[in-house]
C-alpha positions, 0 to 999 in steps of 0.5 A: 228546805233544800233546793231539791224539795223546793224544785219538787214543790214548785213543779206541782204548785205547792209553794206558798206565794212568798216561797214561790216568788223567791224561787222564781227569782232564782229560776230566772237567773239559772238556766240549769235550775229551769231545766231541773224544774222542767224535768221535775214537772215532766216526772210528776206528770208521768207519775200522775198519769201512771197511777190508777184513780183511788179514793183518798183515805179519811185520814189523808183527807183530814190532813189535807183539809186541815191545811186549807183555810176556812172559806166564807159561807155561801148561800146554799146551792141546790143539791146536785144529783147523787151522780154529780156528788159522786163525780166531784168526790171521785175527781177531787179525791183523785186530784188530791191523791195525785198531788200528794203522790206527785209531791212524794215521788217528785222529791224522790225523783229529785233525790234520784236525779241528784244521785244520778248526777253524783254517779255520773261524776263518779263514772267520769272520774272512773273513766278518767282513771281508766284512760290514765291506766290505759295510757300507763299500760300502753307506755308499759307495753312500749317499754316492754317491747323496747326491752325485748328488742334490747334483750334480743340484741344482747342475746345476739351479741352474746351468741356472737361473742360465744362463737368468737370465744369458741373459735378463739378457744379452738385456735388457742387449743391448736396453738397450745398443741403446736407449741407443745409439739414445738417445745418437744421438737426443741427438746429433742433437737437440744438433746440431739445437739447436746449428744452431738456436742458430747460426741464432737468433744470426744472426737476432738480429743488429742490422740483419738483412736478407734477400736473395732470390737468383734462379735463374741458369738456367732449370732451377732457376726453381722453386727459391728461395734466401734470405740472412739477414745483417747488413751488419757481421756475418761470419755469414749464414744461407742457406735453400733451397727446391725445390732437387733433391737431388744424387747422392752425388758432387755438392754445392752450393757457396756463393761470395762475390763481390767484383768479379771475385774469387770466394771459395769458401765452405760446401758443402751438400745438400738434404733429400729434400723439396728444403729446406736450411739452412746457416750461412755464415762469412767473414773480412770483413763481408758488406757487403764483398761485391757478390754471392753465388752457388751452383754445383754442384761435385764432392763435397767442393767445389773452390777455383774455380767450375764453368766452367758457372757459377752456378745461383743468382746475386744481389746483397746489399743 
């Protein structure tokens, strides 16, 4: 017999003397057991009061009477009136039905109480798990907030770095432009220096002479052309003044003349103010040439003079 069944049978007084004595020893030593017995008695009483009185079935009456030991014969008593027999039958059957019902419902109640205890334990476990999950969720939220702060800081630092990079790129672009301009200026100065050194080399030659070459055509009378040379040198300097600048498809070309032979030489153009300077080189000393001339030719020059002839022409020496 299980403990739940013992509690239910004890609550309705259905244990025999030996079982009751053994159960009461357990009862005396366990406050929890006493509390469960009190709950079982209260439940049984509530069930009994909630059930309408009914007459027991003949089969139930036979089963209950079979468990009752035979009683000694008694002297016949005067028969009660019909009403009294009916009341004894009614209350006796009802009591027996209530006892049986209480036994069944009490056992069911104890089973239900056991299930409730188990359910409470299960609910306690769920509550503990829920608290653990909430704690983990709180930690996760705190970590998420920390990561969001770190991300915001990283984004701010990245934005600052990007601004610094943009500023550095701007500075680098400006520095590159300044460097390119400086390099161009250096190249221009170096070129000018090289030209000046070449001109100085010509002017520093021994026995340097200057020849003024007159305009050969009236349209260029306002111009002036000078040739600085040494008779034994193969390099000369020509300077021009008041020569109008030509269009991009034209150029001035120098001719070294020896007898009827006209040798093509350097080409040049003048600055917007009409000035120009150039170094002229030949394969022979300038004393070998009779004259020097200037023509207007297509851009890039040509191997033979323009049929229209020179615009400047004059002797050397």
